[in-house]
C-alpha positions as CSV (number, residue, x, y, z in Angstrom):
1,M,118.6,169.6,62.1
2,P,121.3,171.9,59.9
3,D,120.0,174.5,57.6
4,T,119.4,173.3,53.6
5,P,123.1,175.7,52.6
6,Y,125.2,173.8,55.1
7,L,123.8,170.4,53.6
8,L,123.9,171.6,50.0
9,A,127.5,172.5,50.6
10,A,128.8,169.4,53.0
11,I,127.3,167.2,49.5
12,G,129.5,169.3,47.1
13,V,132.4,169.1,49.3
14,S,132.1,165.4,49.3
15,T,131.6,164.9,45.5
16,A,134.4,167.2,45.0
17,V,136.7,165.5,47.1
18,T,135.2,161.8,45.5
19,W,135.9,162.7,42.4
20,G,139.4,164.0,43.0
21,L,140.1,160.9,44.9
22,R,138.7,159.0,41.8
23,A,140.8,160.9,39.1
24,L,143.8,160.7,41.1
25,P,145.4,157.7,40.2
26,F,144.3,158.0,36.6
27,A,146.4,161.5,36.7
28,A,149.2,160.3,38.5
29,L,149.9,157.5,36.0
30,A,149.5,158.8,33.3
31,P,152.6,160.5,32.6
32,L,154.2,157.0,34.0
33,R,152.6,154.9,31.1
34,A,156.3,155.1,29.2
35,S,158.3,155.1,32.5
36,A,161.1,152.5,32.1
37,V,160.8,151.9,36.0
38,L,157.1,151.0,35.9
39,H,157.4,148.3,33.2
40,Y,160.3,147.0,35.2
41,L,158.1,146.6,38.2
42,S,154.9,145.4,36.1
43,V,157.6,142.6,35.1
44,R,158.4,141.8,37.7
45,M,156.3,142.4,41.1
46,P,153.6,140.1,40.2
47,V,156.4,136.9,41.0
48,G,157.5,139.0,43.7
49,V,154.2,139.1,45.6
50,M,153.1,135.5,45.2
51,V,156.7,134.7,46.4
52,I,155.8,136.4,49.2
53,L,153.0,135.4,49.6
54,T,153.7,131.5,49.1
55,V,156.4,132.4,52.2
56,Y,153.7,133.7,54.6
57,S,151.4,130.8,53.9
58,L,153.8,128.2,54.6
59,R,155.9,129.8,57.4
60,E,153.8,128.1,60.5
61,L,153.4,124.9,58.5
62,P,154.1,122.2,61.4
63,L,156.8,119.9,59.6
64,A,156.7,117.8,61.9
65,D,153.5,116.6,61.9
66,P,152.8,114.9,58.0
67,F,149.1,114.8,58.7
68,R,148.6,118.2,58.8
69,T,151.3,119.2,56.4
70,A,150.1,116.8,53.4
71,P,146.9,119.2,52.1
72,T,149.1,122.1,52.4
73,A,151.6,121.0,50.1
74,L,149.4,118.8,47.7
75,A,148.1,121.5,47.3
76,L,151.2,123.9,47.2
77,A,151.6,121.0,44.4
78,A,148.7,121.4,42.7
79,T,148.9,125.0,42.0
80,L,151.8,124.6,41.0
81,G,150.9,121.8,38.1
82,L,147.7,123.8,37.1
83,H,150.0,126.8,36.7
84,L,153.1,125.4,35.5
85,W,150.0,123.6,32.6
86,R,147.6,126.1,31.8
87,R,150.2,129.5,32.7
88,N,146.2,130.9,34.1
89,A,146.7,132.2,37.7
90,V,142.8,132.4,38.6
91,L,143.2,128.4,37.6
92,S,145.8,127.6,39.7
93,I,144.7,129.3,43.0
94,L,141.1,128.1,42.8
95,G,142.0,124.8,41.7
96,G,144.7,124.7,44.7
97,T,142.2,126.1,46.8
98,A,139.7,123.8,46.0
99,V,142.2,121.4,46.5
100,H,143.0,122.3,50.0
101,V,139.7,122.4,50.9
102,V,138.8,118.9,49.9
103,L,141.6,117.9,51.4
104,A,141.6,119.4,54.6
105,S,138.2,118.8,55.4
106,A,137.4,115.6,54.1
107,V,140.3,113.5,53.6
108,F,143.0,114.6,56.0
109,A,140.1,115.7,58.6
110,R,141.2,114.5,62.6
111,S,137.8,113.9,64.1
């Protein structure tokens, strides 16, 4: 069993490291809040991330098999329609996911 001073030192070091790592992002971002680059990235990155995620998700879609492609294509159309209608990312993601789950597991499920 380690001695009490050793345990207290370990707890102190762990506390200091944890506190420092949690405070670091706030300290680093404070001077960048007025940065033009950060503003540009905050406007452009969400669209870029969504494009990358969409391409990644659709990269292995079997276009030759419409039975397997239909749930994904219809869910993508539902997601796009919901987003264009309400401009709410959470609603479009949840709605598209729900459409895909229902179609893939119930409507287009192969036995």
